[in-house]
The first five atom37 places (N, CA, C, CB, O) and aatype in JSON, in Angstrom:
{
  "aatype": [12, 9, 11, 9, 2, 10, 14, 0, 14, 3, 19, 16, 9, 16, 6, 1, 5, 5, 15, 14, 15, 6, 2, 6, 14, 0, 9, 11, 0, 9, 18, 7, 13, 9, 3, 13, 8, 5, 9, 14, 1, 3, 11, 7, 7, 9, 13, 12, 13, 18, 2, 9, 8, 3, 6, 10, 10, 13, 19, 7, 11, 0, 1, 11, 10, 1, 5, 1, 9, 11, 11, 8, 13, 6, 3, 16, 19, 15, 14, 19, 11, 2, 8, 1, 3, 6, 19, 18, 11, 9, 5, 19, 4, 19, 19, 2, 3, 14, 9, 6, 1, 3, 9, 18, 6, 16, 18, 0, 9, 2, 16, 10, 5, 15, 11, 18, 2, 9, 6, 11, 19, 13, 18, 11],
  "atom_mask": [
    [1, 1, 1, 1, 1],
    [1, 1, 1, 1, 1],
    [1, 1, 1, 1, 1],
    [1, 1, 1, 1, 1],
    [1, 1, 1, 1, 1],
    [1, 1, 1, 1, 1],
    [1, 1, 1, 1, 1],
    [1, 1, 1, 1, 1],
    [1, 1, 1, 1, 1],
    [1, 1, 1, 1, 1],
    [1, 1, 1, 1, 1],
    [1, 1, 1, 1, 1],
    [1, 1, 1, 1, 1],
    [1, 1, 1, 1, 1],
    [1, 1, 1, 1, 1],
    [1, 1, 1, 1, 1],
    [1, 1, 1, 1, 1],
    [1, 1, 1, 1, 1],
    [1, 1, 1, 1, 1],
    [1, 1, 1, 1, 1],
    [1, 1, 1, 1, 1],
    [1, 1, 1, 1, 1],
    [1, 1, 1, 1, 1],
    [1, 1, 1, 1, 1],
    [1, 1, 1, 1, 1],
    [1, 1, 1, 1, 1],
    [1, 1, 1, 1, 1],
    [1, 1, 1, 1, 1],
    [1, 1, 1, 1, 1],
    [1, 1, 1, 1, 1],
    [1, 1, 1, 1, 1],
    [1, 1, 1, 0, 1],
    [1, 1, 1, 1, 1],
    [1, 1, 1, 1, 1],
    [1, 1, 1, 1, 1],
    [1, 1, 1, 1, 1],
    [1, 1, 1, 1, 1],
    [1, 1, 1, 1, 1],
    [1, 1, 1, 1, 1],
    [1, 1, 1, 1, 1],
    [1, 1, 1, 1, 1],
    [1, 1, 1, 1, 1],
    [1, 1, 1, 1, 1],
    [1, 1, 1, 0, 1],
    [1, 1, 1, 0, 1],
    [1, 1, 1, 1, 1],
    [1, 1, 1, 1, 1],
    [1, 1, 1, 1, 1],
    [1, 1, 1, 1, 1],
    [1, 1, 1, 1, 1],
    [1, 1, 1, 1, 1],
    [1, 1, 1, 1, 1],
    [1, 1, 1, 1, 1],
    [1, 1, 1, 1, 1],
    [1, 1, 1, 1, 1],
    [1, 1, 1, 1, 1],
    [1, 1, 1, 1, 1],
    [1, 1, 1, 1, 1],
    [1, 1, 1, 1, 1],
    [1, 1, 1, 0, 1],
    [1, 1, 1, 1, 1],
    [1, 1, 1, 1, 1],
    [1, 1, 1, 1, 1],
    [1, 1, 1, 1, 1],
    [1, 1, 1, 1, 1],
    [1, 1, 1, 1, 1],
    [1, 1, 1, 1, 1],
    [1, 1, 1, 1, 1],
    [1, 1, 1, 1, 1],
    [1, 1, 1, 1, 1],
    [1, 1, 1, 1, 1],
    [1, 1, 1, 1, 1],
    [1, 1, 1, 1, 1],
    [1, 1, 1, 1, 1],
    [1, 1, 1, 1, 1],
    [1, 1, 1, 1, 1],
    [1, 1, 1, 1, 1],
    [1, 1, 1, 1, 1],
    [1, 1, 1, 1, 1],
    [1, 1, 1, 1, 1],
    [1, 1, 1, 1, 1],
    [1, 1, 1, 1, 1],
    [1, 1, 1, 1, 1],
    [1, 1, 1, 1, 1],
    [1, 1, 1, 1, 1],
    [1, 1, 1, 1, 1],
    [1, 1, 1, 1, 1],
    [1, 1, 1, 1, 1],
    [1, 1, 1, 1, 1],
    [1, 1, 1, 1, 1],
    [1, 1, 1, 1, 1],
    [1, 1, 1, 1, 1],
    [1, 1, 1, 1, 1],
    [1, 1, 1, 1, 1],
    [1, 1, 1, 1, 1],
    [1, 1, 1, 1, 1],
    [1, 1, 1, 1, 1],
    [1, 1, 1, 1, 1],
    [1, 1, 1, 1, 1],
    [1, 1, 1, 1, 1],
    [1, 1, 1, 1, 1],
    [1, 1, 1, 1, 1],
    [1, 1, 1, 1, 1],
    [1, 1, 1, 1, 1],
    [1, 1, 1, 1, 1],
    [1, 1, 1, 1, 1],
    [1, 1, 1, 1, 1],
    [1, 1, 1, 1, 1],
    [1, 1, 1, 1, 1],
    [1, 1, 1, 1, 1],
    [1, 1, 1, 1, 1],
    [1, 1, 1, 1, 1],
    [1, 1, 1, 1, 1],
    [1, 1, 1, 1, 1],
    [1, 1, 1, 1, 1],
    [1, 1, 1, 1, 1],
    [1, 1, 1, 1, 1],
    [1, 1, 1, 1, 1],
    [1, 1, 1, 1, 1],
    [1, 1, 1, 1, 1],
    [1, 1, 1, 1, 1],
    [1, 1, 1, 1, 1],
    [1, 1, 1, 1, 1],
    [1, 1, 1, 1, 1]
  ],
  "atom_positions": [
    [[-33.42, 7.69, 7.74], [-32.89, 7.67, 6.43], [-31.38, 7.83, 6.84], [-33.54, 8.84, 5.41], [-31.17, 8.47, 7.87]],
    [[-30.69, 7.52, 6.39], [-29.26, 7.35, 6.05], [-28.74, 8.49, 6.04], [-28.96, 6.73, 4.87], [-29.21, 9.46, 5.44]],
    [[-27.51, 8.5, 6.82], [-27.06, 9.55, 7.12], [-25.46, 9.61, 6.41], [-27.23, 9.64, 8.64], [-24.51, 8.88, 6.69]],
    [[-25.49, 10.55, 5.56], [-23.61, 10.01, 5.01], [-22.41, 11.1, 4.91], [-23.57, 9.38, 3.18], [-22.33, 11.7, 3.83]],
    [[-21.82, 11.31, 5.54], [-20.88, 12.76, 5.64], [-19.48, 12.54, 3.89], [-19.63, 12.65, 7.95], [-18.5, 11.82, 4.09]],
    [[-19.58, 12.98, 2.93], [-18.37, 12.93, 2.88], [-17.19, 13.21, 3.1], [-18.32, 12.95, 2.52], [-16.87, 14.38, 2.88]],
    [[-16.14, 12.3, 3.59], [-14.86, 12.42, 3.58], [-14.57, 14.06, 2.92], [-14.25, 11.11, 2.73], [-15.15, 14.72, 2.06]],
    [[-13.3, 14.34, 3.88], [-12.79, 15.83, 3.96], [-11.51, 15.23, 2.74], [-12.16, 16.58, 5.96], [-11.1, 14.07, 2.73]],
    [[-11.11, 16.16, 1.92], [-10.18, 15.57, 1.0], [-8.79, 15.67, 1.43], [-10.31, 16.15, -0.29], [-8.13, 16.53, 2.01]],
    [[-8.58, 14.58, 0.95], [-6.82, 14.63, 1.53], [-5.95, 15.45, 0.79], [-5.99, 13.15, 1.45], [-5.23, 16.31, 1.31]],
    [[-6.01, 15.15, -0.82], [-4.94, 16.04, -1.55], [-6.01, 16.74, -2.13], [-3.74, 15.34, -2.64], [-7.14, 16.28, -2.27]],
    [[-5.53, 18.23, -2.6], [-5.99, 19.02, -3.19], [-4.81, 19.76, -3.78], [-6.87, 19.64, -2.48], [-3.81, 20.34, -3.35]],
    [[-5.56, 19.37, -5.35], [-4.6, 20.24, -6.35], [-4.92, 21.38, -7.45], [-3.99, 19.34, -7.12], [-5.56, 21.33, -8.5]],
    [[-4.52, 21.98, -7.07], [-4.38, 22.93, -8.37], [-4.09, 23.33, -9.89], [-3.9, 23.35, -8.17], [-3.66, 22.32, -10.43]],
    [[-4.14, 24.04, -10.5], [-3.78, 24.13, -11.79], [-2.49, 25.04, -11.17], [-4.99, 24.79, -12.98], [-2.67, 25.6, -10.09]],
    [[-1.03, 25.2, -11.96], [-0.38, 26.18, -11.57], [0.85, 25.82, -12.28], [-0.34, 26.39, -10.14], [1.17, 24.75, -12.79]],
    [[1.49, 26.97, -12.19], [3.13, 27.13, -13.17], [4.23, 26.89, -12.3], [3.52, 28.8, -13.88], [4.2, 27.48, -11.21]],
    [[5.34, 26.03, -12.62], [6.46, 25.8, -12.41], [7.33, 26.9, -11.94], [6.81, 25.27, -13.4], [7.86, 27.5, -12.88]],
    [[7.62, 27.3, -10.9], [9.08, 27.98, -10.88], [10.07, 27.43, -10.14], [9.07, 29.29, -10.41], [10.42, 27.47, -8.96]],
    [[10.62, 26.63, -11.64], [11.99, 25.14, -10.61], [13.35, 26.78, -10.54], [13.09, 22.64, -12.55], [13.53, 27.94, -10.9]],
    [[14.02, 25.35, -9.63], [15.44, 26.63, -9.15], [16.49, 25.5, -9.52], [15.64, 27.38, -6.97], [16.33, 24.43, -10.12]],
    [[17.42, 25.99, -9.04], [18.25, 26.38, -10.37], [18.39, 24.57, -11.17], [20.23, 27.31, -9.79], [18.34, 24.2, -12.34]],
    [[18.66, 23.48, -9.3], [18.88, 22.4, -10.0], [17.89, 21.37, -10.08], [19.91, 21.93, -9.6], [17.97, 20.15, -10.0]],
    [[16.8, 22.29, -10.27], [15.25, 21.47, -10.19], [14.99, 20.66, -11.48], [13.86, 22.62, -10.04], [14.98, 21.48, -12.4]],
    [[14.82, 19.71, -11.84], [14.33, 19.9, -13.23], [12.92, 19.85, -13.5], [14.88, 18.98, -14.03], [12.08, 19.57, -12.65]],
    [[12.6, 20.21, -15.05], [11.48, 21.17, -15.08], [10.42, 19.82, -15.12], [11.45, 22.45, -16.55], [10.84, 18.67, -15.25]],
    [[9.26, 20.1, -15.0], [7.85, 18.97, -14.23], [6.81, 19.12, -15.79], [6.65, 20.0, -12.14], [5.69, 19.61, -15.68]],
    [[7.03, 18.93, -16.38], [5.75, 19.04, -17.68], [4.29, 18.75, -17.6], [6.04, 18.09, -18.77], [3.8, 17.63, -17.72]],
    [[3.82, 19.56, -17.43], [1.9, 19.98, -17.09], [1.28, 19.25, -17.75], [1.17, 21.47, -17.5], [1.5, 19.09, -18.94]],
    [[0.46, 18.73, -17.18], [-0.89, 17.22, -17.97], [-1.94, 18.84, -17.74], [-1.63, 14.82, -16.34], [-2.34, 19.1, -16.6]],
    [[-2.23, 19.69, -18.79], [-3.72, 20.65, -18.66], [-3.47, 21.81, -17.48], [-5.28, 19.53, -18.07], [-4.31, 22.29, -16.72]],
    [[-1.86, 22.14, -17.6], [-1.43, 22.81, -16.09], [-1.4, 22.26, -14.44], [0.0, 0.0, 0.0], [-1.33, 22.94, -13.42]],
    [[-1.46, 21.02, -14.58], [-1.24, 19.77, -13.15], [0.01, 19.66, -13.51], [-2.14, 18.02, -13.04], [0.46, 19.15, -14.53]],
    [[0.72, 20.29, -12.43], [2.48, 19.4, -12.42], [2.3, 18.96, -10.6], [4.52, 21.01, -12.85], [3.3, 18.75, -9.91]],
    [[0.93, 18.88, -10.06], [1.84, 17.93, -9.02], [0.9, 16.53, -8.75], [2.18, 18.86, -7.32], [0.67, 15.92, -7.7]],
    [[0.65, 16.39, -9.54], [-0.23, 14.97, -9.7], [0.24, 13.79, -8.86], [-0.19, 14.42, -11.24], [-0.54, 12.94, -8.43]],
    [[2.4, 13.76, -8.5], [2.95, 13.33, -7.44], [2.34, 12.99, -6.24], [3.69, 14.02, -7.23], [2.4, 11.92, -5.64]],
    [[1.54, 14.36, -5.84], [0.88, 14.38, -4.08], [-0.32, 13.32, -4.5], [0.06, 16.37, -3.28], [-0.85, 13.23, -3.39]],
    [[-0.63, 12.97, -4.84], [-2.06, 12.37, -5.36], [-0.75, 10.88, -5.28], [-3.1, 13.17, -7.4], [0.38, 10.75, -5.77]],
    [[-1.7, 9.9, -4.33], [-1.55, 8.6, -4.11], [-1.44, 7.69, -4.68], [-2.08, 8.29, -3.68], [-2.48, 7.12, -5.02]],
    [[-0.2, 7.12, -5.05], [-0.1, 6.04, -6.72], [-1.29, 4.95, -6.21], [1.98, 4.88, -7.12], [-2.29, 4.85, -6.92]],
    [[-1.22, 4.45, -5.43], [-1.33, 2.51, -4.97], [-2.72, 2.61, -3.93], [0.55, 1.67, -3.69], [-2.83, 1.65, -3.17]],
    [[-3.78, 3.67, -3.83], [-4.4, 3.49, -3.03], [-5.85, 4.17, -3.64], [-3.72, 3.92, -1.85], [-5.82, 5.06, -4.49]],
    [[-6.73, 3.78, -3.26], [-8.02, 4.23, -4.11], [-9.29, 5.29, -2.71], [0.0, 0.0, 0.0], [-9.24, 5.55, -1.51]],
    [[-10.25, 5.57, -3.84], [-11.17, 6.43, -3.53], [-11.93, 6.91, -4.51], [0.0, 0.0, 0.0], [-12.27, 6.38, -5.57]],
    [[-12.29, 8.39, -3.89], [-12.78, 9.51, -4.63], [-12.24, 10.22, -5.43], [-13.13, 10.22, -4.07], [-11.04, 10.15, -5.14]],
    [[-12.38, 11.0, -6.43], [-11.87, 12.29, -6.81], [-12.72, 13.11, -7.41], [-10.86, 12.21, -7.57], [-13.19, 12.58, -8.42]],
    [[-13.3, 14.71, -7.13], [-13.77, 15.29, -8.1], [-13.06, 16.47, -8.67], [-14.91, 15.54, -7.78], [-11.88, 16.68, -8.36]],
    [[-13.75, 17.3, -9.52], [-12.61, 18.62, -10.47], [-13.87, 18.97, -10.85], [-11.18, 18.22, -12.0], [-14.81, 18.61, -11.55]],
    [[-13.38, 20.15, -9.83], [-13.74, 21.53, -10.07], [-12.96, 22.26, -10.95], [-13.77, 22.22, -8.95], [-11.85, 21.96, -11.41]],
    [[-13.94, 23.72, -11.23], [-13.37, 24.63, -12.18], [-13.63, 25.82, -11.48], [-13.94, 24.59, -13.63], [-14.53, 25.95, -10.65]],
    [[-12.28, 27.28, -12.05], [-12.25, 28.33, -11.46], [-13.28, 29.09, -10.13], [-12.25, 28.9, -12.47], [-13.03, 29.66, -9.06]],
    [[-14.27, 28.78, -10.74], [-15.83, 29.35, -9.91], [-15.5, 28.18, -8.34], [-17.98, 28.73, -11.25], [-15.34, 28.74, -7.26]],
    [[-15.48, 27.61, -8.36], [-15.71, 25.94, -7.58], [-16.63, 25.2, -7.59], [-15.69, 25.8, -6.34], [-17.11, 24.7, -6.58]],
    [[-17.07, 25.01, -8.9], [-18.52, 24.78, -9.62], [-17.83, 22.93, -9.15], [-18.88, 25.53, -11.92], [-16.6, 22.94, -9.08]],
    [[-18.18, 22.18, -9.0], [-18.21, 20.84, -9.27], [-18.55, 20.18, -10.99], [-19.28, 20.41, -8.23], [-19.64, 20.14, -11.58]],
    [[-17.18, 19.71, -11.47], [-17.61, 19.65, -12.65], [-18.29, 17.78, -12.68], [-16.21, 20.15, -13.74], [-19.43, 17.33, -12.84]],
    [[-17.16, 17.24, -12.48], [-17.11, 15.69, -12.18], [-16.34, 14.31, -11.03], [-16.7, 15.46, -13.27], [-15.16, 14.14, -10.73]],
    [[-16.98, 13.91, -10.81], [-16.69, 12.89, -9.66], [-16.6, 11.89, -10.04], [-17.48, 12.73, -8.68], [-17.53, 11.46, -10.73]],
    [[-15.32, 10.95, -9.75], [-15.31, 9.76, -9.88], [-14.38, 8.76, -8.47], [0.0, 0.0, 0.0], [-13.66, 9.29, -7.62]],
    [[-14.61, 7.63, -8.57], [-14.44, 6.67, -8.13], [-12.81, 5.96, -8.92], [-15.84, 6.01, -8.28], [-12.73, 5.99, -10.15]],
    [[-11.52, 5.32, -8.02], [-10.79, 4.69, -8.44], [-9.92, 3.46, -7.85], [-10.33, 5.45, -8.81], [-9.29, 3.67, -6.81]],
    [[-9.89, 2.72, -8.2], [-8.48, 1.67, -7.42], [-7.46, 2.19, -6.95], [-7.71, 0.71, -8.28], [-7.06, 2.24, -5.78]],
    [[-6.75, 2.85, -8.47], [-5.3, 3.44, -8.37], [-5.18, 4.4, -8.7], [-4.38, 2.97, -8.91], [-4.56, 4.63, -9.74]],
    [[-6.01, 5.9, -7.51], [-6.71, 7.38, -8.12], [-5.41, 7.61, -8.99], [-7.14, 8.9, -6.79], [-5.71, 7.58, -10.18]],
    [[-3.79, 7.87, -8.73], [-3.41, 8.34, -9.44], [-3.47, 8.52, -11.19], [-2.76, 8.1, -8.96], [-3.59, 9.54, -11.87]],
    [[-3.31, 6.97, -11.61], [-3.27, 6.46, -12.26], [-4.46, 6.62, -13.02], [-2.89, 5.62, -11.86], [-4.39, 6.67, -14.25]],
    [[-5.71, 6.71, -12.34], [-6.82, 7.1, -13.31], [-7.28, 8.65, -13.38], [-8.05, 6.28, -12.92], [-8.32, 8.78, -14.03]],
    [[-6.77, 9.82, -12.88], [-6.83, 10.89, -12.83], [-6.57, 11.18, -14.18], [-6.15, 11.39, -11.89], [-7.39, 11.47, -15.04]],
    [[-5.35, 11.07, -14.29], [-4.36, 10.96, -15.18], [-4.99, 10.67, -16.17], [-3.35, 10.17, -14.94], [-5.77, 11.52, -16.59]],
    [[-4.91, 9.55, -16.78], [-6.76, 8.99, -17.1], [-7.24, 10.16, -18.27], [-8.15, 9.21, -15.24], [-7.11, 10.39, -19.47]],
    [[-7.83, 10.68, -17.16], [-9.07, 11.47, -17.27], [-8.64, 12.71, -18.57], [-9.48, 12.21, -15.53], [-9.22, 13.17, -19.56]],
    [[-7.0, 12.97, -17.76], [-7.02, 14.32, -18.74], [-6.38, 13.73, -20.31], [-5.8, 15.77, -17.94], [-6.15, 14.55, -21.2]],
    [[-6.11, 12.12, -20.54], [-5.58, 11.16, -22.11], [-5.85, 10.56, -22.5], [-4.8, 10.59, -22.45], [-5.23, 10.04, -23.43]],
    [[-7.26, 10.07, -21.98], [-8.39, 9.24, -22.09], [-9.72, 9.79, -23.44], [-8.99, 9.27, -20.43], [-10.57, 10.63, -23.15]],
    [[-9.67, 9.17, -24.76], [-10.5, 9.81, -26.0], [-11.77, 9.67, -25.37], [-10.41, 9.02, -27.58], [-12.61, 10.32, -25.99]],
    [[-12.33, 8.97, -24.22], [-13.56, 8.57, -24.31], [-14.44, 9.05, -22.75], [-13.43, 6.93, -24.66], [-15.58, 9.07, -22.29]],
    [[-12.63, 9.47, -22.29], [-13.84, 10.09, -21.12], [-14.92, 11.08, -21.45], [-13.15, 10.86, -19.97], [-15.32, 11.57, -22.5]],
    [[-15.33, 11.22, -19.9], [-17.2, 11.84, -19.75], [-16.39, 13.34, -19.74], [-18.58, 11.3, -17.73], [-17.22, 14.24, -19.88]],
    [[-15.12, 13.83, -19.61], [-14.92, 15.46, -19.58], [-14.15, 15.8, -20.31], [-14.52, 16.11, -18.47], [-13.53, 16.8, -19.95]],
    [[-13.73, 15.16, -21.8], [-12.35, 15.02, -22.23], [-12.77, 16.52, -23.34], [-11.79, 13.14, -23.05], [-11.86, 17.15, -23.88]],
    [[-13.92, 16.83, -23.48], [-13.85, 18.08, -23.99], [-14.23, 19.28, -23.39], [-14.41, 18.05, -24.92], [-14.52, 20.26, -24.07]],
    [[-14.24, 19.3, -21.86], [-14.36, 19.98, -20.57], [-12.76, 20.55, -19.7], [-15.21, 18.8, -19.63], [-12.65, 21.43, -18.85]],
    [[-11.38, 19.41, -20.46], [-10.37, 19.49, -19.34], [-9.79, 20.94, -18.9], [-9.19, 18.63, -19.76], [-9.59, 21.3, -17.74]],
    [[-9.62, 21.52, -19.8], [-9.04, 22.77, -20.12], [-10.45, 24.02, -18.97], [-9.02, 22.93, -22.36], [-10.31, 25.23, -18.77]],
    [[-11.44, 23.25, -18.56], [-12.49, 24.12, -17.04], [-11.87, 23.71, -16.11], [-14.24, 23.72, -16.6], [-11.93, 24.46, -15.13]],
    [[-11.03, 22.46, -15.93], [-10.97, 21.99, -14.63], [-9.64, 22.68, -14.29], [-11.04, 20.35, -14.47], [-8.62, 22.62, -14.98]],
    [[-9.86, 23.56, -12.72], [-9.4, 23.62, -11.78], [-8.54, 23.36, -10.84], [-9.8, 23.56, -11.64], [-7.35, 23.7, -10.82]],
    [[-9.1, 22.77, -10.11], [-8.84, 22.0, -9.05], [-9.08, 20.78, -8.64], [-9.13, 22.43, -8.39], [-10.22, 20.53, -8.26]],
    [[-8.26, 19.94, -8.61], [-8.83, 18.57, -7.9], [-8.97, 17.86, -6.86], [-8.56, 17.89, -8.18], [-7.86, 17.59, -6.4]],
    [[-10.07, 17.3, -6.1], [-9.96, 17.19, -4.42], [-9.88, 15.56, -4.61], [-11.55, 17.93, -3.27], [-10.6, 14.8, -5.26]],
    [[-8.83, 15.35, -3.87], [-9.08, 13.39, -3.74], [-9.43, 12.74, -2.27], [-7.4, 12.44, -4.15], [-8.77, 13.08, -1.28]],
    [[-10.39, 11.88, -2.19], [-9.97, 11.33, -0.89], [-10.02, 10.04, -0.91], [-10.69, 11.74, 0.2], [-10.65, 9.22, -1.58]],
    [[-8.87, 9.95, 0.35], [-8.7, 8.58, -0.25], [-9.74, 6.91, 0.66], [-6.74, 8.43, -0.1], [-9.61, 6.28, 1.71]],
    [[-10.36, 6.88, -0.14], [-11.25, 5.63, 0.98], [-10.57, 4.49, 0.17], [-13.46, 5.51, 0.98], [-10.1, 4.31, -0.96]],
    [[-10.73, 3.87, 1.2], [-9.88, 1.94, 0.69], [-11.2, 0.92, 0.7], [-8.37, 1.02, 2.4], [-11.06, -0.21, 0.21]],
    [[-12.36, 1.28, 1.2], [-13.51, 0.11, 0.39], [-13.64, 0.01, -0.4], [-14.57, -0.04, 0.39], [-13.17, 1.08, -0.79]],
    [[-13.97, -0.46, -1.27], [-15.11, -0.6, -2.59], [-16.05, -0.55, -2.86], [-15.31, -1.25, -3.1], [-16.36, -0.34, -4.03]],
    [[-17.26, -0.79, -1.58], [-18.48, -0.14, -1.58], [-18.35, 1.16, -1.27], [-19.36, -0.69, -0.77], [-18.56, 1.99, -2.16]],
    [[-17.95, 1.62, 0.14], [-18.11, 3.17, 0.31], [-17.92, 4.28, -0.68], [-17.31, 3.52, 1.2], [-18.4, 5.41, -0.71]],
    [[-16.87, 3.46, -1.67], [-16.13, 4.58, -2.93], [-17.27, 4.43, -3.4], [-14.67, 4.25, -4.07], [-17.77, 5.55, -3.54]],
    [[-18.05, 3.54, -3.77], [-19.61, 3.97, -4.56], [-20.42, 4.07, -4.1], [-20.21, 3.36, -5.37], [-21.32, 3.84, -4.92]],
    [[-20.95, 4.38, -2.88], [-21.61, 4.99, -2.65], [-21.44, 6.67, -1.75], [-22.16, 4.06, -2.29], [-22.16, 7.41, -1.08]],
    [[-19.93, 6.64, -2.32], [-20.01, 8.44, -1.74], [-19.19, 9.38, -2.96], [-18.91, 8.74, 0.15], [-18.85, 10.56, -2.86]],
    [[-18.97, 8.3, -4.33], [-19.41, 9.09, -6.03], [-20.81, 9.36, -5.94], [-19.2, 7.99, -7.61], [-21.38, 10.45, -5.96]],
    [[-21.44, 7.82, -5.82], [-23.24, 7.71, -6.43], [-23.63, 9.32, -5.15], [-24.54, 5.29, -5.76], [-24.35, 10.22, -5.58]],
    [[-23.13, 9.39, -3.91], [-23.96, 10.29, -3.63], [-23.51, 11.64, -3.59], [-24.48, 9.98, -2.6], [-24.33, 12.55, -3.44]],
    [[-21.77, 11.96, -3.76], [-21.74, 13.77, -4.58], [-22.32, 13.78, -5.44], [-20.51, 14.5, -5.19], [-23.48, 14.2, -5.41]],
    [[-21.86, 13.42, -6.33], [-23.05, 13.45, -7.73], [-24.12, 13.77, -7.88], [-23.39, 12.54, -8.24], [-24.38, 14.56, -8.79]],
    [[-25.27, 13.17, -6.93], [-26.08, 13.53, -7.11], [-27.13, 14.82, -5.75], [-26.39, 12.28, -7.54], [-28.3, 15.19, -5.63]],
    [[-25.83, 15.07, -5.03], [-26.36, 16.14, -3.85], [-25.61, 17.37, -3.98], [-26.13, 15.61, -2.26], [-26.08, 18.44, -3.57]],
    [[-24.25, 17.25, -4.64], [-23.98, 17.93, -5.15], [-23.97, 18.88, -6.62], [-23.52, 17.58, -4.78], [-23.71, 20.07, -6.84]],
    [[-24.52, 17.39, -7.76], [-25.41, 17.84, -8.53], [-23.82, 18.49, -9.52], [-26.81, 18.97, -7.68], [-23.81, 19.64, -9.95]],
    [[-22.65, 17.56, -9.73], [-21.6, 17.01, -10.73], [-22.25, 17.75, -12.18], [-21.56, 15.02, -10.75], [-23.33, 17.37, -12.65]],
    [[-21.59, 18.64, -12.7], [-22.01, 18.57, -13.99], [-21.96, 17.83, -15.84], [-21.79, 19.41, -13.91], [-22.7, 18.01, -16.8]],
    [[-20.74, 17.02, -15.65], [-20.3, 15.93, -16.6], [-20.48, 15.1, -16.08], [-19.17, 15.79, -17.09], [-20.19, 14.29, -16.96]],
    [[-20.89, 14.25, -14.88], [-21.31, 13.19, -14.7], [-23.11, 12.52, -15.5], [-21.13, 13.33, -13.21], [-24.28, 12.86, -15.38]],
    [[-22.28, 11.37, -16.34], [-23.57, 10.97, -17.4], [-24.58, 9.7, -16.58], [-22.78, 10.2, -19.17], [-25.78, 9.5, -16.41]],
    [[-23.11, 8.94, -16.19], [-23.65, 8.04, -15.15], [-24.54, 8.29, -13.58], [-22.5, 7.44, -14.87], [-24.33, 9.27, -12.86]],
    [[-25.58, 7.14, -13.25], [-25.78, 7.69, -11.56], [-26.19, 9.19, -11.22], [-24.3, 7.56, -10.76], [-25.81, 9.98, -10.36]],
    [[-27.0, 9.24, -12.1], [-27.78, 10.51, -11.77], [-29.3, 10.42, -11.74], [-27.44, 11.55, -12.77], [-30.11, 9.96, -12.54]],
    [[-29.39, 10.89, -10.81], [-30.56, 10.98, -10.54], [-31.78, 11.95, -10.16], [-30.44, 10.44, -9.99], [-32.94, 11.87, -9.78]],
    [[-30.74, 12.97, -10.52], [-31.53, 14.27, -10.45], [-32.06, 15.15, -10.96], [-31.27, 14.79, -10.12], [-32.5, 16.22, -10.55]],
    [[-31.97, 14.29, -12.71], [-32.32, 15.75, -14.01], [-33.62, 15.23, -13.95], [-31.48, 15.86, -15.99], [-34.52, 15.74, -14.62]]
  ]
}
């Protein structure tokens, strides 16, 4: 049997309100998230959306993480389009190798049993 260990998250952002200081510009929140700048722009990896009860909602992979994650909050065909308000926490793991990204995504979907993934599901 092959042993797979998911990498530890490199970045975790949660829904939060901005408390701007005097000279700080206001950041437009996207579904309550204002920390997208912490997610690497030009790195690939996997990402996981969680709700407030730490229940895994969705797992995805991307060549460019920040762009792909933001697209889930703007796109009309995203599997989480009807559940965006449920997302409270986003965890990102930087994984450069595309094959490893695919393996980790499939593994996370099936072992952690994400709620809204519809492809690559073997546990139903």
